[in-house]
N, C-alpha and C positions, 0 to 999 in steps of 0.2 A: 909665404908672404912677399911682398914686394916693398921696395922702399917708398917712403912718402914723396910726393912730387916736389915738395920744397922743404928744406930744414933751415932753421934760424937759431942760432945760438944766442942766448940771453943771460944776463946776470942777476935777474929777479925771478922769484917764483910766480908773481902775478904779471900777466901779459895781456895785451889786448890785440886783436886781429880784426881787420876790416876787409880782409882779402885784396886790397888794392894799394897797399902801402908803396909798392915800386912801380905802379902802373900810371902812365900818363893819363890824366883825366880824373885820378882819384877814386874816392869813394863810390862816385856814380857808377863805376864799373865793377864794384866789388860786391860785398854783402853787408848786412847790418854789423855794426861794431859789437864784438862779444869779448868779454873778459874771461880769462882762462887761468886756473891755478895749477902750476906744476906741484905734483905730489911726490911721495918717496921713490917713484920710478924714475924721476929726473927729467921727465918730458911730458908734453901734452899735445894732442892733436886738435886742430880746429875743426869743429863739427860741420862747417859750411865748406871750406875750401881744402881741408886736409893738410894744410901747412903744419908742420911739426916744430914746436919750440922745445929746445934742449937746453937745460940748465948747465951753464959752464962749470966743470968741475963736479957735476952730478954723476949718478951711476950710469946714465945713458950717453954721457960725453965720450966720444972715441969708440962707441959700440957700432957694429954693423946695423944701421937702422932697418934694414930689411928684415932682420931677425926679431924685431920688437913688435908686439901687437899694437893696435890703435888704442889710443887713450884719448877719449873725447869728453870726458866728464869735467864739470866745472864751469861749463859754458853758461853765461847769462847776458841778456841784452844790455847795451849800454845803459847806465844810470842805475841799475840794479846791483844789489850786493850779491856776491857769489856764495 
């Protein structure tokens, strides 16, 4: 396994990703906004851009990310419930 291309530590279990949060030009260069739910593993990966969201203080916080499998469940387009 290899480490995800980008990791973001968060304080909430429900996060959103549009793939362009830190890119000049914004969402036009990203992907559709999806909402992701972090489960008992303590992290979730965006199915579009592979960005990994890690729950601070959760089981994946402080762990070698290259040793964890991808978890891309819980994605739903914006406006829909997960």
